[in-house]
C-alpha positions as CSV (number, residue, x, y, z in Angstrom):
1,X,26.7,111.0,27.9
2,X,29.1,108.5,29.4
3,X,26.9,106.3,31.4
4,X,28.1,103.7,33.8
5,X,27.3,100.0,33.1
6,X,25.8,98.1,35.9
7,X,28.8,96.1,37.0
8,X,28.5,92.7,38.5
9,X,31.1,94.0,41.1
10,X,28.4,96.2,42.6
11,X,26.2,93.2,43.5
12,X,29.3,91.3,44.6
13,X,30.2,94.2,46.9
14,X,26.7,94.1,48.3
15,X,26.9,90.3,48.7
16,X,23.9,89.9,46.4
17,X,23.7,87.3,43.7
18,X,20.7,88.9,41.8
19,X,18.1,91.5,42.0
20,X,14.5,90.6,43.1
21,X,11.6,91.1,40.8
22,X,10.7,94.5,42.3
23,X,14.2,95.8,41.9
24,X,14.4,94.7,38.3
25,X,11.1,96.3,37.3
26,X,11.9,99.5,39.3
27,X,15.4,99.8,37.7
28,X,13.9,99.5,34.2
29,X,11.2,102.1,35.0
30,X,13.6,104.7,36.5
31,X,16.1,104.3,33.6
32,X,13.5,104.7,30.9
33,X,10.7,107.0,32.4
34,X,10.9,110.5,33.6
35,X,8.3,110.2,36.5
36,X,8.2,107.1,38.6
37,X,6.2,106.1,41.8
38,X,7.7,103.1,43.5
39,X,5.6,101.4,46.1
40,X,7.0,98.4,48.0
41,X,6.9,97.3,51.6
42,X,9.5,97.9,54.3
43,X,12.4,95.5,53.9
44,X,11.9,94.6,50.3
45,X,15.0,96.4,48.9
46,X,13.7,99.8,47.7
47,X,17.0,101.6,48.5
48,X,19.0,99.4,46.0
49,X,16.0,99.7,43.6
50,X,16.7,103.5,43.1
51,X,20.4,103.5,43.8
52,X,21.4,101.1,41.0
53,X,19.7,103.2,38.2
54,X,21.2,106.4,39.7
55,X,24.6,104.8,39.5
56,X,23.9,103.9,35.8
57,X,22.8,107.4,35.0
58,X,25.7,109.3,36.5
59,X,28.0,110.8,33.9
60,X,31.8,110.6,34.7
61,X,32.4,113.7,32.6
62,X,30.0,116.0,34.6
63,X,31.3,117.7,37.7
64,X,29.1,118.6,40.6
65,X,25.8,117.3,42.1
66,X,23.9,115.1,39.6
67,X,21.4,113.4,41.8
68,X,19.6,114.5,45.0
69,X,17.8,112.2,47.4
70,X,15.5,113.7,50.1
71,X,14.7,111.7,53.1
72,X,12.4,112.4,56.1
73,X,15.0,111.4,58.7
74,X,18.7,111.6,59.1
75,X,18.9,107.9,60.0
76,X,17.3,106.9,56.7
77,X,19.7,109.1,54.9
78,X,22.8,107.7,56.7
79,X,21.6,104.3,55.8
80,X,21.3,105.0,52.1
81,X,24.8,106.7,52.2
82,X,26.2,103.4,53.7
83,X,24.6,101.3,51.0
84,X,26.1,103.6,48.3
85,X,29.5,103.3,49.8
86,X,29.2,99.6,50.1
87,X,28.2,99.4,46.4
88,X,31.9,100.4,45.7
89,X,31.3,103.2,43.1
90,X,34.0,105.7,42.6
91,X,31.4,108.5,42.9
92,X,31.5,110.8,45.9
93,X,28.4,110.9,48.2
94,X,27.6,113.4,50.9
95,X,24.9,113.4,53.5
96,X,23.5,116.6,55.0
97,X,21.2,116.8,58.0
98,X,20.2,118.9,61.0
99,X,22.3,118.4,64.0
100,X,25.4,117.9,61.9
101,X,28.0,120.6,61.7
102,X,26.9,123.0,58.9
103,X,30.6,124.2,58.5
104,X,31.7,120.6,58.0
105,X,29.0,120.1,55.4
106,X,29.9,123.4,53.5
107,X,33.5,122.2,53.5
108,X,32.5,118.8,52.1
109,X,30.3,120.4,49.4
110,X,33.2,122.6,48.3
111,X,34.3,119.5,46.5
112,X,30.8,118.6,45.3
113,X,29.5,115.0,45.3
114,X,27.8,113.3,42.4
115,X,25.1,112.1,44.8
116,X,23.7,114.4,47.6
117,X,21.5,112.9,50.2
118,X,19.8,115.1,52.8
119,X,16.8,116.0,55.0
120,X,14.6,118.8,53.6
121,X,15.4,121.5,56.1
122,X,19.2,121.1,55.7
123,X,19.2,120.9,51.9
124,X,17.0,124.0,51.8
125,X,19.5,125.7,54.0
126,X,22.4,124.7,51.7
127,X,20.4,126.0,48.7
128,X,19.8,129.3,50.5
129,X,23.5,129.5,51.2
130,X,24.5,128.6,47.7
131,X,26.7,125.8,49.1
132,X,26.4,123.7,45.9
133,X,25.4,124.4,42.2
134,X,22.3,122.9,40.8
135,X,22.7,123.1,37.0
136,X,23.8,119.5,36.7
137,X,21.3,118.0,39.1
138,X,19.0,116.1,36.8
139,X,17.6,113.3,39.1
140,X,15.5,113.8,42.3
141,X,14.4,111.0,44.6
142,X,11.9,111.5,47.4
143,X,12.4,108.5,49.6
144,X,9.6,107.7,52.1
145,X,7.9,110.8,50.8
146,X,4.7,109.9,52.6
147,X,6.6,110.3,56.0
148,X,8.0,113.7,54.8
149,X,4.4,114.8,54.1
150,X,3.3,113.6,57.5
151,X,6.1,115.6,59.1
152,X,5.1,118.8,57.4
153,X,7.9,119.2,54.9
154,X,5.8,120.6,52.1
155,X,7.3,124.1,52.2
156,X,10.9,122.8,52.2
157,X,10.4,120.2,49.4
158,X,8.5,122.8,47.3
159,X,11.4,125.2,47.7
160,X,14.0,122.6,46.9
161,X,12.2,121.3,43.8
162,X,11.8,124.9,42.6
163,X,15.6,125.5,42.9
164,X,16.4,122.3,41.1
165,X,15.3,123.7,37.7
166,X,17.1,121.3,35.5
167,X,15.5,118.1,36.8
168,X,14.4,115.7,34.1
169,X,13.7,112.6,36.3
170,X,11.7,112.4,39.5
171,X,11.2,109.3,41.6
172,X,8.8,109.1,44.5
173,X,9.3,106.1,46.9
174,X,6.9,104.8,49.6
175,X,6.1,101.7,51.6
176,X,2.5,103.0,51.7
177,X,0.0,103.2,48.9
178,X,-2.8,105.7,48.4
179,X,-0.8,108.8,49.2
180,X,-1.8,111.9,47.2
181,X,1.1,113.3,45.2
182,X,1.5,117.1,45.8
183,X,1.4,119.2,42.7
184,X,4.7,120.9,43.6
185,X,6.6,117.6,43.0
186,X,5.7,118.1,39.3
187,X,5.3,114.3,39.1
188,X,2.5,113.9,36.5
189,X,1.0,110.6,35.4
190,X,4.0,108.6,36.8
191,X,4.8,105.1,35.9
192,X,3.7,103.2,38.9
193,X,5.8,100.2,40.1
194,X,3.5,98.7,42.8
195,X,4.6,95.7,44.7
196,X,2.8,96.5,47.9
197,X,0.6,93.4,47.6
198,X,3.2,91.2,45.8
199,X,6.1,91.4,48.2
200,X,5.4,90.0,51.7
201,X,8.6,90.6,53.8
202,X,6.7,89.5,57.0
203,X,5.2,86.2,55.6
204,X,7.3,84.3,58.2
205,X,6.3,86.5,61.0
206,X,4.7,84.8,64.1
207,X,2.5,87.2,66.2
208,X,1.8,86.4,69.9
209,X,-0.3,88.2,72.5
210,X,0.9,88.6,76.0
211,X,-2.0,89.6,78.4
212,X,-1.0,91.8,81.3
213,X,-2.6,91.6,84.7
214,X,-1.5,95.1,85.4
215,X,-2.7,98.1,83.4
216,X,0.8,99.8,83.2
217,X,2.1,96.5,81.7
218,X,5.7,97.0,82.9
219,X,5.9,93.8,84.8
220,X,4.7,91.8,81.8
221,X,7.2,93.5,79.6
222,X,10.0,92.6,82.1
223,X,8.8,88.9,82.1
224,X,8.6,88.8,78.4
225,X,12.1,90.1,78.0
226,X,13.3,87.5,80.6
227,X,11.6,84.8,78.4
228,X,13.4,85.4,75.0
229,X,16.7,83.6,75.8
230,X,18.8,86.8,76.2
231,X,18.2,87.6,72.5
232,X,18.1,91.3,71.4
233,X,14.7,93.0,70.9
234,X,13.1,96.3,69.9
235,X,10.4,97.6,72.2
236,X,8.0,100.0,70.5
237,X,5.9,102.6,72.4
238,X,3.5,105.3,71.3
239,X,5.0,108.1,73.5
240,X,8.3,109.3,74.6
241,X,7.4,109.3,78.3
242,X,6.7,105.6,78.1
243,X,10.0,105.0,76.4
244,X,11.9,106.6,79.2
245,X,9.7,105.0,81.9
246,X,10.5,101.6,80.5
247,X,14.2,102.3,80.3
248,X,14.1,103.3,84.1
249,X,12.2,100.1,85.0
250,X,14.6,97.8,83.1
251,X,17.6,99.6,84.6
252,X,16.1,99.3,88.1
253,X,15.6,95.6,87.6
254,X,19.3,95.1,86.3
255,X,18.6,95.0,82.5
256,X,20.8,97.3,80.4
257,X,18.9,98.9,77.5
258,X,19.0,102.1,75.6
259,X,16.3,104.4,74.3
260,X,15.6,106.4,71.1
261,X,13.1,109.1,70.3
262,X,12.8,112.5,68.7
263,X,13.4,114.4,71.9
264,X,17.1,113.4,71.9
265,X,19.8,115.4,70.1
266,X,21.5,113.8,67.2
267,X,24.6,112.8,69.1
268,X,22.4,111.0,71.6
269,X,20.4,109.2,69.0
270,X,23.5,108.1,67.1
271,X,25.1,106.9,70.3
272,X,22.0,104.8,71.2
273,X,22.1,103.1,67.8
274,X,25.8,102.5,67.9
275,X,25.6,100.8,71.3
276,X,22.6,98.7,70.2
277,X,24.3,97.8,66.8
278,X,27.5,96.6,68.4
279,X,25.9,94.6,71.2
280,X,26.8,96.8,74.1
281,X,23.1,96.8,74.9
282,X,20.5,94.2,73.9
283,X,17.3,96.2,74.1
284,X,16.2,99.3,72.2
285,X,13.2,101.1,73.6
286,X,11.8,103.5,70.9
287,X,8.8,105.3,69.5
288,X,7.7,104.9,65.8
289,X,10.8,107.0,64.9
290,X,12.7,103.6,65.2
291,X,10.3,101.8,62.8
292,X,11.9,102.9,59.6
293,X,15.2,103.9,58.1
294,X,17.6,102.8,60.9
295,X,20.8,101.0,60.2
296,X,20.5,98.2,62.7
297,X,20.7,94.4,62.5
298,X,17.5,92.4,61.9
299,X,15.8,91.3,65.1
300,X,14.2,88.0,66.0
301,X,11.9,89.9,68.4
302,X,9.8,93.0,68.0
303,X,7.7,94.0,71.1
304,X,4.7,96.3,70.9
305,X,4.2,97.8,74.4
306,X,1.5,99.8,72.7
307,X,-0.2,99.1,69.4
308,X,0.2,102.1,67.0
309,X,-3.0,104.0,65.9
310,X,-2.5,102.9,62.2
311,X,-2.0,99.5,60.6
312,X,0.8,100.7,58.3
313,X,2.9,101.8,61.4
314,X,2.3,98.3,62.9
315,X,3.6,96.9,59.6
316,X,6.6,99.1,59.5
317,X,7.5,98.2,63.1
318,X,7.2,94.5,62.3
319,X,9.5,95.1,59.3
320,X,12.4,95.0,61.8
321,X,12.0,91.3,61.8
322,X,11.1,88.3,59.5
323,X,12.6,89.9,56.4
324,X,12.7,88.0,53.2
325,X,13.3,84.3,54.2
326,X,14.1,85.0,57.9
327,X,11.6,84.2,60.7
328,X,10.7,86.4,63.6
329,X,8.1,87.1,66.3
330,X,6.1,90.2,67.1
331,X,4.7,90.3,70.6
332,X,1.7,92.6,71.5
333,X,1.2,93.3,75.2
334,X,-2.4,93.9,76.0
335,X,-4.5,94.8,79.1
336,X,-8.2,94.1,79.1
337,X,-9.2,97.7,79.6
338,X,-7.4,99.0,76.5
339,X,-9.4,100.2,73.6
340,X,-9.2,97.7,70.8
341,X,-7.7,98.4,67.4
342,X,-9.8,97.8,64.4
343,X,-6.8,96.3,62.3
344,X,-5.4,93.9,64.9
345,X,-6.6,90.2,65.2
346,X,-7.1,89.6,68.9
347,X,-7.5,85.9,68.2
348,X,-3.6,85.4,67.9
349,X,-2.0,82.8,70.0
350,X,-1.4,83.8,73.6
351,X,2.0,83.5,75.3
352,X,2.2,83.1,79.0
353,X,5.4,84.6,80.5
354,X,4.4,84.7,84.1
355,X,6.9,82.1,85.1
356,X,9.9,83.9,83.4
357,X,12.1,85.3,86.2
358,X,15.7,84.8,85.1
359,X,17.4,87.9,84.0
360,X,18.9,87.9,80.5
361,X,22.7,87.5,80.2
362,X,24.7,90.7,80.3
363,X,26.1,92.0,77.0
364,X,29.4,90.6,75.9
365,X,30.8,93.9,74.7
366,X,31.1,97.4,76.0
367,X,31.6,100.5,73.9
368,X,34.8,102.7,74.0
369,X,34.7,106.3,72.8
370,X,37.7,107.7,70.8
371,X,38.2,111.5,70.5
372,X,39.2,111.2,66.8
373,X,37.7,110.2,63.5
374,X,37.9,110.5,59.7
375,X,38.9,114.1,59.7
376,X,41.8,113.2,62.0
377,X,42.8,110.6,59.3
378,X,41.8,107.7,61.6
379,X,40.3,104.5,60.1
380,X,39.1,101.1,61.4
381,X,42.5,99.5,60.6
382,X,44.3,102.2,62.7
383,X,42.0,101.4,65.6
384,X,42.3,97.6,65.3
385,X,46.1,97.9,65.1
386,X,46.4,100.2,68.1
387,X,44.2,98.1,70.3
388,X,45.9,94.9,69.2
389,X,49.5,96.2,69.7
390,X,49.2,98.6,72.5
391,X,46.2,97.2,74.3
392,X,47.2,93.6,73.7
393,X,43.8,92.6,72.6
394,X,43.1,89.6,70.5
395,X,40.9,89.8,67.3
396,X,37.9,88.2,69.0
397,X,38.1,90.9,71.8
398,X,37.3,93.6,69.3
399,X,33.8,94.1,67.9
400,X,32.1,96.6,65.7
401,X,34.0,99.8,64.9
402,X,32.3,103.0,63.7
403,X,34.4,106.0,62.6
404,X,32.6,109.3,62.4
405,X,34.0,112.7,61.2
406,X,35.6,113.7,64.5
407,X,34.9,110.8,66.9
408,X,34.9,106.9,66.8
409,X,33.4,104.0,68.7
410,X,34.7,100.5,69.2
411,X,33.1,97.5,70.9
412,X,35.6,95.8,73.2
413,X,34.9,92.5,75.2
414,X,33.5,93.6,78.5
415,X,36.0,91.6,80.6
416,X,38.9,93.2,78.8
417,X,37.9,96.9,79.0
418,X,39.5,97.9,82.3
419,X,42.8,96.2,81.5
420,X,43.0,97.6,77.9
421,X,42.2,101.2,79.2
422,X,45.1,100.9,81.7
423,X,47.5,99.7,78.9
424,X,46.7,102.4,76.4
425,X,46.4,105.3,78.9
426,X,49.6,107.1,77.8
427,X,49.9,105.6,74.3
428,X,49.7,107.4,70.9
429,X,47.8,106.4,67.9
430,X,49.4,107.5,64.6
431,X,51.6,109.9,66.6
432,X,48.8,111.6,68.5
433,X,47.3,111.0,71.9
434,X,43.4,110.7,71.9
435,X,41.0,110.6,74.7
436,X,39.8,107.0,75.0
437,X,37.2,106.0,77.6
438,X,34.0,104.1,78.2
439,X,31.3,105.7,76.1
440,X,28.6,107.2,78.2
441,X,25.0,106.0,78.0
442,X,22.3,108.0,76.5
443,X,20.8,110.3,79.1
444,X,17.3,111.6,79.5
445,X,16.5,115.1,78.4
446,X,13.5,117.4,78.8
447,X,14.3,119.7,75.8
448,X,13.0,118.7,72.3
449,X,15.2,118.3,69.3
450,X,14.2,120.0,66.1
451,X,15.8,120.8,62.8
452,X,15.5,124.5,62.1
453,X,15.7,126.7,59.1
454,X,14.8,130.4,59.3
455,X,12.8,130.4,56.0
456,X,10.3,127.9,57.2
457,X,7.9,127.5,60.2
458,X,6.4,124.1,59.5
459,X,6.8,121.2,61.8
460,X,10.4,119.8,61.6
461,X,11.5,116.2,61.4
462,X,10.6,113.7,64.0
463,X,9.6,116.3,66.6
464,X,6.6,114.3,67.6
465,X,8.0,110.7,67.8
């Protein structure tokens, strides 16, 4: 076998000087043992802990899929894919998930990647279609496998593991301990790497209680947002209806936000995250679907409009702030009539926000939509050059750019948007004219999104969040 050495360039590409203790122990276990259970809190670096040994185990002389990573949500998978690409390996990676074009994925798999990431329903679909060969797939990672079990992916995962008959290494990854390992995983007497109690990513977390006079708590949430100095925040709710109600309330009061839950289709979910990531909106209203696996910047503020039923979900939500050496604040809005949660300490310091009346500052950027992407041979440099030359924008006027398969999004300084759209209206980029306009906001929908596969009838990913 022609194994890859762990190059210092990988860590340099990731802007990391050295691995943490958990990553070092996990790397050694995965490289040397056939069955590994990795337990470590949200925000502790688990993704890199299994991607580095995967990189070392890939064989340059072997063609086709060598490692498969199953994830409970497409957002987590896309985040893992981005970390892999940032590592700067020369190995191809593909991400497959429900809501993405199956034809595009089949075309991508015709030139098979060394690393395949996907949601269980979609990977099962590709195995059913014979989209890729399995004889060289030796490594399987089930990331956040506890979440996959909660979402009812038993049949899909059992089917996939049965099809991957040449596996010799299985890695289960979770931020929660005490989860029973299903027999179909064939993970027997695993080497356990347990850092649940050792790594404390939220040790710098300050928790404050905001008491609401009103039972619906909307006014208290509004005042709290007005009190955090126009800084970005994530607001967590237990139900989709509350998410959309809060969005409506903030909009009516002049605060631009976006929302995210399992009832949105994939395009809407990605659009919401893009606009939150690039600063076009400052507030993300979400269910627990937004607690794990999302590629978004770290927040200084996490707001619990509702407390979740379980303590581990409370921990995962708070994992969006106070990571590693950073500090952050979690706010819990409470009304006296609410049923108390056993795990939460109601003796936390109170925060009075009743005097906060000034609206937060409007976002600096606005998102533009471009009707072309990677498959049209467009990249970030093309977009920057076009907006700079044809749109006469300065470097500081252009924010985050995200290029998808067939569409792209770019953040442009709000005060320049109208002018730049006028200047580029009839211009061509790389010899072709693309539709460029202000990206629409996420819209509310009644229908529910679910990933489907005809072989299975179990509950699909995130259809309750």
